[in-house]
C-alpha positions as CSV (number, residue, x, y, z in Angstrom):
1,M,109.8,97.6,102.6
2,R,111.4,95.5,105.2
3,E,112.7,92.1,104.2
4,L,110.3,89.2,104.4
5,P,110.4,87.5,107.8
6,T,112.6,84.4,108.1
7,T,111.1,82.9,111.3
8,A,107.7,81.9,112.4
9,R,107.8,84.5,115.2
10,D,108.6,87.2,112.7
11,Q,105.9,86.0,110.3
12,S,103.3,86.1,113.1
13,A,104.4,89.6,114.1
14,V,104.0,90.9,110.6
15,M,100.7,89.2,110.1
16,H,99.4,90.7,113.4
17,D,100.6,94.2,112.3
18,A,98.8,93.9,108.9
19,M,95.5,93.0,110.5
20,R,95.8,95.6,113.3
21,D,92.8,97.9,113.3
22,V,94.3,101.4,113.6
23,R,91.4,103.4,115.1
24,T,93.2,106.7,114.7
25,L,93.3,106.3,110.9
26,T,89.5,105.6,110.9
27,G,89.0,108.8,112.9
28,L,91.2,110.7,110.5
29,R,89.0,109.6,107.7
30,G,86.0,111.0,109.5
31,Y,87.6,114.4,110.0
32,A,88.6,114.4,106.3
33,A,85.0,113.8,105.3
34,L,83.8,116.5,107.6
35,W,86.3,119.0,106.2
36,V,85.1,118.3,102.6
37,M,81.5,118.7,103.7
38,L,82.2,122.0,105.4
39,F,84.1,123.2,102.3
40,H,80.9,122.7,100.2
41,Y,78.5,123.9,102.9
42,T,80.3,127.2,103.6
43,A,81.1,128.1,99.9
44,S,78.3,130.8,99.8
45,I,79.0,132.3,103.3
46,E,81.0,135.5,103.3
47,G,83.5,136.3,106.1
48,D,87.1,135.9,107.1
49,G,86.8,134.2,110.5
50,I,89.3,131.5,111.4
51,L,86.6,128.8,111.1
52,L,85.7,129.9,107.6
53,L,89.3,130.1,106.6
54,I,89.8,126.5,107.8
55,A,86.5,125.3,106.1
56,R,87.6,126.9,102.8
57,Q,90.7,124.7,102.7
58,G,88.4,121.6,102.6
59,T,90.2,120.3,99.5
60,C,92.9,119.3,102.0
61,G,90.4,116.8,103.3
62,L,90.2,115.2,99.9
63,T,94.0,115.1,99.7
64,T,94.0,113.3,103.0
65,F,91.6,110.8,101.7
66,F,93.9,109.8,98.9
67,V,97.0,109.5,101.1
68,L,95.1,107.7,103.7
69,S,93.6,105.3,101.3
70,G,96.9,104.3,99.8
71,F,98.4,103.9,103.3
72,I,95.6,101.8,104.7
73,L,95.4,99.5,101.7
74,A,99.2,98.9,101.8
75,H,98.8,98.2,105.5
76,V,96.1,95.6,105.0
77,Y,97.2,93.9,101.8
78,H,101.0,93.8,102.2
79,N,101.0,90.2,103.3
80,Q,98.6,89.1,100.6
81,F,100.8,90.5,97.8
82,A,104.2,90.3,99.3
83,V,105.2,87.0,97.7
84,R,103.2,87.0,94.5
85,V,100.1,88.4,92.9
86,S,98.0,85.4,91.7
87,G,94.9,85.6,89.7
88,A,92.8,84.5,92.7
89,S,94.3,87.1,95.1
90,Y,93.9,89.8,92.5
91,R,90.2,88.9,91.9
92,A,89.6,88.8,95.7
93,F,91.2,92.2,96.1
94,L,89.2,93.8,93.4
95,W,85.9,92.2,94.6
96,A,86.5,93.6,98.0
97,R,87.1,97.0,96.6
98,I,84.0,96.9,94.4
99,A,82.0,95.7,97.4
100,R,83.4,98.7,99.4
101,V,82.8,101.5,97.0
102,Y,80.4,100.6,94.2
103,P,77.0,99.9,95.8
104,L,76.7,103.3,97.5
105,H,78.1,105.0,94.4
106,L,75.4,103.4,92.3
107,V,72.6,104.4,94.8
108,T,73.8,108.0,95.0
109,L,74.1,108.2,91.2
110,F,70.5,107.2,90.7
111,A,69.4,109.4,93.6
112,W,71.0,112.3,91.8
113,L,69.2,111.3,88.6
114,A,65.8,111.1,90.3
115,L,66.0,114.1,92.7
116,V,68.4,116.8,91.4
117,P,67.7,119.0,88.3
118,R,69.8,118.1,85.3
119,Q,73.0,120.1,85.0
120,P,74.7,120.9,81.6
121,A,77.3,118.2,82.1
122,D,74.7,115.6,83.2
123,T,74.4,113.9,79.8
124,A,73.8,110.3,78.7
125,L,77.4,109.9,78.0
126,T,78.6,111.2,81.3
127,F,76.0,109.0,83.1
128,A,77.4,105.9,81.4
129,L,80.9,107.0,82.4
130,N,79.8,107.5,86.0
131,L,77.9,104.2,85.9
132,F,81.2,102.3,85.2
133,L,83.2,104.6,87.5
134,I,85.5,105.7,84.6
135,Q,84.4,109.4,84.5
136,S,87.9,110.6,85.7
137,W,89.9,108.5,83.3
138,G,90.5,111.3,80.9
139,L,87.4,110.6,78.8
140,T,85.7,113.9,79.7
141,N,86.7,117.3,80.9
142,E,83.7,117.9,83.0
143,L,82.4,117.2,86.5
144,S,79.0,115.5,86.3
145,W,76.2,113.9,88.2
146,N,77.0,113.3,91.9
147,Q,80.3,115.3,91.6
148,P,82.2,114.0,94.6
149,S,82.3,110.6,92.9
150,W,85.0,111.8,90.5
151,S,87.5,110.9,93.3
152,I,86.1,107.4,93.6
153,S,86.7,106.9,89.9
154,V,90.4,107.9,90.4
155,E,90.7,105.6,93.4
156,F,89.2,102.7,91.5
157,F,91.9,103.1,88.8
158,A,94.5,103.1,91.6
159,Y,93.0,99.9,92.9
160,L,93.8,98.2,89.6
161,L,97.5,99.0,90.1
162,L,97.9,98.6,93.9
163,P,98.6,94.8,94.0
164,L,101.5,95.2,91.5
165,V,102.9,98.3,93.3
166,V,102.8,96.5,96.7
167,R,104.3,93.4,95.2
168,H,107.3,95.3,93.7
169,L,107.9,97.2,97.0
170,S,107.7,94.1,99.2
171,G,110.8,92.2,100.0
172,R,113.2,94.7,98.5
173,G,114.1,96.7,101.5
174,L,113.1,100.2,102.6
175,F,115.3,101.7,99.9
176,F,112.6,101.0,97.2
177,S,109.9,102.5,99.4
178,I,112.0,105.6,99.8
179,L,112.7,105.7,96.1
180,G,109.0,105.4,95.2
181,F,108.1,108.1,97.7
182,T,110.7,110.4,96.3
183,F,109.4,109.8,92.7
184,A,105.8,110.4,93.8
185,C,106.9,113.7,95.6
186,W,108.6,114.8,92.4
187,A,105.5,114.1,90.3
188,V,103.2,115.8,92.8
189,I,105.3,118.9,92.9
190,T,106.4,119.3,89.3
191,L,103.3,117.9,87.5
192,P,105.4,116.6,84.5
193,Y,102.3,115.1,82.9
194,S,100.7,118.5,82.7
195,R,103.7,119.9,80.8
196,L,103.3,117.0,78.4
197,I,99.6,117.1,77.9
198,M,99.1,120.9,77.8
199,P,100.9,121.5,74.5
200,L,99.2,118.5,72.9
201,A,95.8,119.8,74.1
202,H,96.6,123.2,72.6
203,D,97.5,121.6,69.3
204,L,94.2,119.6,69.3
205,G,92.2,122.7,70.2
206,L,91.1,121.4,73.6
207,P,90.5,123.7,76.6
208,T,93.7,124.3,78.4
209,S,92.8,126.5,81.4
210,G,90.6,126.4,84.5
211,L,89.2,123.6,86.6
212,I,87.5,121.8,83.7
213,F,90.7,120.9,82.0
214,L,92.5,120.2,85.3
215,Y,89.7,117.6,86.0
216,G,90.9,115.8,82.9
217,L,94.4,115.5,84.5
218,S,93.0,114.4,87.8
219,L,93.8,110.7,87.2
220,A,97.6,111.4,86.9
221,Q,97.7,114.0,89.6
222,W,95.8,112.1,92.3
223,L,97.3,108.7,91.5
224,F,100.6,110.0,92.7
225,V,99.1,111.4,95.9
226,F,97.6,107.9,96.5
227,L,101.1,106.5,95.8
228,L,102.6,108.7,98.6
229,G,100.4,106.8,101.1
230,V,101.4,103.4,99.7
231,C,105.1,104.2,99.9
232,I,105.1,105.6,103.4
233,Q,103.3,102.7,105.0
234,P,106.3,100.3,105.1
235,L,108.4,103.2,106.4
236,A,105.9,103.8,109.2
237,A,105.7,100.1,110.0
238,S,109.5,99.8,110.1
239,L,109.8,102.8,112.4
240,L,107.0,101.5,114.7
241,Q,108.9,98.3,115.2
242,R,112.0,100.2,116.3
243,C,110.5,103.1,118.3
244,N,107.1,103.4,119.9
245,R,107.6,106.5,122.0
246,E,104.5,108.6,122.0
247,G,106.4,111.9,121.9
248,M,108.0,111.2,118.6
249,W,104.8,110.1,116.9
250,D,102.8,113.0,118.3
251,S,105.5,115.4,117.0
252,I,105.1,114.0,113.5
253,F,101.3,114.2,113.8
254,L,101.3,117.8,115.1
255,S,103.8,118.9,112.5
256,G,101.3,117.8,109.8
257,L,98.5,119.7,111.6
258,G,100.7,122.7,111.7
259,V,101.2,122.6,107.9
260,F,97.5,122.2,107.4
261,L,96.9,125.3,109.6
262,L,99.5,127.2,107.6
263,L,97.7,126.4,104.4
264,C,94.4,127.9,105.8
265,F,96.1,131.3,106.1
266,D,98.4,131.1,103.0
267,R,96.6,129.4,100.1
268,S,99.6,130.0,97.8
269,Q,101.3,127.0,99.5
270,V,98.6,124.5,98.5
271,W,101.3,122.2,97.0
272,L,102.2,121.4,100.6
273,A,98.8,119.7,101.3
274,P,99.9,116.2,100.3
275,F,102.9,116.3,102.5
276,A,100.8,117.6,105.5
277,A,98.5,114.6,104.9
278,V,101.6,112.3,104.8
279,L,102.8,113.7,108.2
280,V,99.4,113.4,109.9
281,T,98.8,109.9,108.6
282,F,102.3,108.7,109.5
283,G,102.1,110.2,113.0
284,L,98.8,108.5,113.7
285,Y,100.0,105.0,112.8
286,S,101.2,104.2,116.3
287,D,97.6,104.6,117.5
288,R,98.8,106.1,120.8
289,G,99.3,109.3,122.6
290,L,97.7,112.6,121.6
291,G,96.8,111.3,118.2
292,A,94.8,108.5,119.7
293,R,93.0,110.9,122.0
294,L,92.1,113.2,119.2
295,C,91.4,110.7,116.4
296,G,90.9,107.4,118.1
297,N,88.1,108.4,120.4
298,R,84.5,107.0,119.9
299,V,83.2,110.2,118.2
300,A,86.0,110.4,115.7
301,V,85.8,106.7,114.9
302,F,82.0,107.0,114.4
303,F,82.6,109.8,112.0
304,G,85.2,107.6,110.3
305,E,82.7,104.7,110.0
306,I,80.1,106.9,108.2
307,S,82.7,108.9,106.3
308,Y,82.1,107.3,102.9
309,A,78.3,107.7,103.2
310,L,78.8,111.3,104.3
311,Y,81.1,112.0,101.4
312,L,78.7,110.7,98.7
313,T,75.5,112.0,100.2
314,H,76.3,115.5,101.5
315,Y,76.5,117.1,98.1
316,I,73.1,115.7,97.1
317,L,71.7,117.1,100.3
318,L,73.3,120.5,99.5
319,W,71.2,120.6,96.2
320,L,68.0,119.3,97.8
321,W,68.0,121.7,100.7
322,P,66.8,124.8,98.8
323,L,64.9,122.9,96.2
324,Y,62.6,120.9,98.5
325,F,62.7,122.9,101.7
326,G,62.7,126.4,100.2
327,L,65.5,127.5,102.5
328,P,68.6,129.5,101.4
329,Q,72.0,127.8,101.4
330,A,74.1,130.2,103.6
331,P,72.0,130.4,106.8
332,L,71.1,127.5,109.0
333,L,74.5,125.9,108.6
334,A,74.1,124.6,112.2
335,A,70.9,122.7,111.0
336,K,72.4,121.3,107.8
337,I,75.4,119.7,109.4
338,P,73.4,117.4,111.8
339,V,71.0,116.6,109.0
340,A,73.9,115.5,106.8
341,L,75.4,113.4,109.6
342,G,72.1,111.8,110.4
343,L,71.5,110.9,106.7
344,A,75.0,109.5,106.4
345,A,74.6,107.4,109.5
346,A,71.2,106.1,108.3
347,V,72.7,105.2,104.8
348,H,75.8,103.6,106.3
349,F,74.1,101.4,108.9
350,G,70.9,100.8,106.8
351,F,72.5,100.1,103.4
352,E,76.2,100.5,102.9
353,R,77.5,98.2,105.7
354,P,75.0,95.3,105.3
355,V,75.3,95.3,101.5
356,R,79.1,95.4,101.7
357,R,79.1,92.4,104.1
358,W,76.7,90.4,101.9
359,L,78.8,91.1,98.8
360,R,82.1,90.2,100.6
361,N,80.7,87.1,102.2
362,K,78.0,85.3,100.3
363,A,78.5,86.7,96.8
364,G,82.2,86.7,97.2
365,D,82.2,83.0,98.2
366,A,79.9,82.2,95.3
367,I,82.4,83.5,92.7
368,G,85.4,82.1,94.5
369,C,86.7,85.4,95.8
370,P,86.9,85.2,99.6
371,C,87.6,88.8,100.8
372,P,89.6,89.9,103.8
373,Q,87.5,91.4,106.6
374,A,90.0,94.0,107.7
375,R,88.6,97.5,107.7
376,A,89.9,99.3,104.6
């Protein structure tokens, strides 16, 4: 990361950059949530049209979430952890993260308990793991309860490490960011932890194939995808200070979209998904040009605002649709999408946002943890 500023003017510029609300990144978050939703909602639809091919690569939306989350948090909290990580700043950061993700997770967990028929993996043990957001920490090999929340568990683990990562990247020049990015790329591509764990699992008689075991490795796998976003943020900030030409940033953004499109037609290249997300996120950081028109418009930003609610509620709605309305899953896709968006908007504006504000302001002040109000 760039060296710490030495003048008041430099300090002011960096502070302004850190608190800048990058609308394009909010819009990207909305598109990512829509992509994940379409992936789940079209799973039972047969066909090979281009829209279905794109929808079936909805896991790329999840990959984008992880890269984007690391990037935005590094953008917002760089100044807070650049000099030192104190106990107070660490508590404030964690409280802000808990206020952001936990209330809605808790509500959707109990909504699943009350409304959705119990699945084989929905046990008392996995409920407790979900309750404490540790279901993805290698303690179980099964997806359970409101299944999309497994990624929130991984992110929460990443939150515990983020202040230390940002602290060690800050003030050491861009070389360390490039080094961290290179290491994360190597880990994402080669999966060294899988090579270490698979033989051990085989010796212990644990399952070593299929999605179930891979879920047990999700903590390591997705932690490095998150780290990609953390490491590229100082590179993007440094480049933005030196060059703000729209054409260059749009070229980076479009190259990422091109890789995503390639993945929709060639699923064997799925390992490229994190790097497509890196390019798209990097290219949108300038908040200008074509990227701003596509991802910074009011509709995209609205989708971004309700994206977390959409992500945690759409899968519950997918189960409730045939159970309570007696309608098949495949047809009526055009009806399910606006219902899901309407539910997400109601949950976001009626519960998620006011509860988050209350926790960050009143409850945060009460425990001595004032939280930054930047959107993250």
